[in-house]
Structure formats: structure tokens, C-alpha cells
N, C-alpha and C positions, 0 to 999 in steps of 0.2 A: 109588120115591124111595132105591133103591141109590144112583142117579146123585148125589142130596143128601149124602149119608152120603158119598159119596168125594172130592165138594166139599169138605164140611166135616174130612175127614183131612186134604186138602192142604193145609187154609189157607188155602180159600179166603174171603174175606168180603166180597164183591159178589157175583153169581151170576143170570146170566139162561140162561134155555133158549131159544135161538132156532132153533125148529126151519123150514123152510121151509114159508110161506103159511098156518101155522094155530099158532095157539093155547092148542089143546088139550094140550099139555106142560104149560105154567106153568097152567093152571086147575088141573089134576091135580092138582098138587101145593103148591098158594100158601095152603093152611091147616095145610099139615103142621108139626109143632114143626121137622123139621129145616131147614123150609124160613126160617125165623126164625132158624135156627144160622145159615147161610149168609151171610143179608145175600139174599134170592130180592127178584129184580126183573121186571118183567113184557119178556118177549121174543117177536119172530119176523124171521126174517128173509122181508121180502117179493119176488117177481118183479117186474121190472117192464120195460120197453124203453125204451131213448136212443136216437135215431135206428134203426141197425138190429141193434143189438150188447143182447143181452139182461144186465141190469145187477140186481145184489142190493142190500136198503137192509135194513140192521138197525135195527128199533127198537124202543129200551127205555124202561122207565119212563114208560108209557102206560096208560089207563086199558083192562083190555081189555072192557068194557063198553061202552062209545063207538059207538053208532050206526056210525058213519061207519071206528071198524076193525072190527064186525063186519061189515062188508059189505064190506067189500074182503075179508078173509079169504072169506065165501062165496065170493067171485067169482071169486076164482084155488083155489079149491077145483073147483068146476064145472070153471075150464076147465081142469083137469087131470084132471080127471075124462073131461074131452069127449077130449083129449088120449090119456090111456090105451083108451080104445079101439076108437080109431084105430090106434095101436100097433098091439094085439090083435089087429085087423082085418087089416094090412098081414102082421104076421108069419105069420095062417093063411093068407094068399094064400101062404107059400112053403113053409106044412107045417110048423108049430108052431106048436100047436094048446091050446088053455085057456091060455094067457099072461094075461089079467086074471084070471081069477081066483089063479090062482099068487100073479101079482106084487102082488094085493091079500092073499093071505094071509099075503104075508113082509110089506106094508108096514104090516100088522092096523094102529092109527088115527095113522100117520105119511102125507102128505101121497106119493099112489103117484106114482112119478116113473123112469127109467128105470133107475140102479140097482137096482128094485126087479124090472123084467124079468128085468136079465142076472141077476141070482144064482137066480131062479127056475129062468131055463131051464141057468144052471149046476149047480144042485141037479138038476135033470129031465132030466140026463142028455142036453139037446137040445146043450148044446155043450163044451167041456171046463173053461173058467171065465169066467167075469165079463166078464173081458178079451178072450176070444176073440169072446162075445157082442157088446160091442160092435166089434171089429172087422169083422164078418160081416154083423153086422143093426140095430143099436144108434149108432154111431157119428154123427160129419158128416158127411149125403149117404149114409149105408144105407138101408136100405127102413123102418128104425123109428124112425128121426132123422123124426118128428113139429112141425113149427113151431110155434110157440103164440102166438095176440096178446095178449102179455100189454098191461096197464094202462101208461099214459104217465108214466116218471119222476114230472114232478110232479103227475100225483096218489097214487102212492105216499105219495110224501112231505106231500103235505098231510093223507092217512087217518092218518098217524101224528102230525105233527105239532096237527092239530086234538085229540087224544083226550089231547094232553097227554105226549107222550112225545119224547124226540129221535131226531131219521134220522139215522142214521151210514151214511156210502159204505163196501160192505161191497166187504174184499180189490181191489184197484183195479189190480193188478200183473195180475190172472189174465184182466182183459180181452185182453192184450197190444195194448192199443193203442201210439200213437202217442206222444209225447210232447207233440206241440198237442194233440191229441184227446184225451188223457188228462185236459189242464189246461182241455180243453173242459167236459167233462164235470164235472168237480169244480166249475166256473163255476156251468155250469147247476144245478146241483143243491144248492149255495151260493142262487142265484136262486132254490131253490122252493121251499128255509124247511130244507137243511139243515144241521148244524149239526158233524158230526164224520168223519175218515177215517179208516178201521181201518188202520195204520201194521205190525199183526201177527195174522197169520192161520197160528195151528197151526206148523210149523216152518220158518221165514224165518232166512236170513244178517242177520247185521247191517247188512248196505249195503245191503235192501231197508226196511231199518227207518227208516237215515238218512234214505234220501232219501223216503222216505213225510214223514216228518216234517217235512221242512224243508217238501213240500209242503202239507202239513197248515196250518204256522207262516203260508207266503208266504201261504196262502188263507184267513187270519184263519177256519180250522177247530180244535176241538179234536183230539184222537189218542183212538183206541180200539182194543182189543186183545179177541181171542178166540181161543182154546184151539183150534178145530175139532174138537173130538170128538166123533166121531161110533161110533165102537166100538171094541176092545181090536187091536190088532194091534201085530204088533211093532214096528216101525218107525214106528209114528203116534202121535200127540200124546198126552198124559194128558189130567186134565182139571186145566184151571187153569190160570196163566200166571204167570211168573218176573218179576213188576213190576223186581227189581231189573237186571236185564240193560238196564231201556227205561232209554232218554237223559230227559233233566229234560223239563218241558216243559208242557204244561195240555191234561187228558188228562178223560173223559167222567165220570167216576165221582167229580172233585171236584163236578161239575156236579150231579150226582143226588142227593152227600150234604148238598148246601144247599139243596135243591128236598125233600127227605127223601122 
């Protein structure tokens, strides 16, 4: 509820909780009075794969009770739990014991991931910081880097669209693809039923916003934005997005307003 109150205080008029691979956050607040005040819509950020790359697709304004969405979230939840067990087993093999219980306690109702392991390792004294946890144990190529077999991009997009939602390709520049591969990804995403491209994710420079806006327009996709707010820290993003800084164009919230 506190997050919704902060969104209202920030002047947010449409708001989505897009937790990774779970709709639990949205379901827990959808009937509150604050939800109405900020124009809460259903949201989720689903993990999938395209070629050998892990991709994230945001879903907005879907029916959270639709069988396809429920099944996809359950599938991803099971995959994350299996991965967490493997990470903990590997960490125990190098002398870091109790990691699974510790990470679960940090994650609470959230989907468990490597950042929860990193936080627990830092708080328990196994490492001096979460950064060190990734550098030594959890980062790419390290002992705790357990690869996951995410569902294909096409299946995740379909789960969103069949459930009545809008599929958005999240943070396209974070995948570090070449220009040619990025265009190929966007083309496959659109062919699968994707409708929008995220042009702003947290604190991005204007040059990136301009580049992604041009990509969206050139591919016939709407634009979307996200604050990427996870928690408070000094230089981190805040709740809400200042739309006044955005270039003119077709944005996903216009379609959501039209669809009701």
C-alpha cells in the first residue's frame, strides 16, 4: 500500500506493479482504495529466451485470472525455485551454507533470484557486499551462475496477449545486442504479437530515449516507459516517470485509456 501512496503523491495517473515472473504484488493491492487513486492496472515482467539471450517482456492490462497467464506464472515460479536450489547447492559446495533459506527470507513474497542470494550473503558476513557476492560467486561464469531454460519469447508474448494484455519489450539496450541483432529481436517480438518498446527504463540519457523512440516508430510499435524503481537508494530511480521529458509519439498508455 505504501508504494501506491507514494505513486499518488508523485502525481502518477496510471501505475503498474511489474514484478519479475509474478502477479502477486498486483493481486495484493488491486482492491485497495489507493489502487483506484493511481489508476492501477495489471502488470508483470516475464522472463523468456530469444536465441541464446534472456529477454524480459512486460505485460500490461491483462486478466490476471486468465488460464494462460496463471499457467505461465506458475511455470516461471517453478523454474526459479529449481534454479534457487541449484545455486544453494553449488554455494554449499564452496562452504557457503544456509543460502537457500537465507535468500528466501530476503525474497519474502517476491520471486527468488540472485540479488536475494547476494543480499543474504552480505548480511550474513559471507562477503563484504552484494557486489562482492556477484564478483566471486554469482556473476556470469561463477559457481552460482546457474543458467535457466526460460520459455521461448513467442510463448511468453502469447500468454500476455491471449490474456487480453499488451506485450512490451523491456529495456532493449540492456541485452547488449548489435544493431542488427536488436532489430531482429524487435522484428521477432512484433511477429509474435508484441505491441510496444520500452524507451525509458530508470535513469537513461536522452540519446538512448531518442534512439529507442526512432526504433519503435520505425518498427510500428508503441512506446512505453518504466521507472525501474525497486527500492530507495541515493542515486536510484524514484517512483513514477516525468512524461514531460518524453518526445512526442504513440505511447502505450493512450491505448490502455482507449481500451479501458
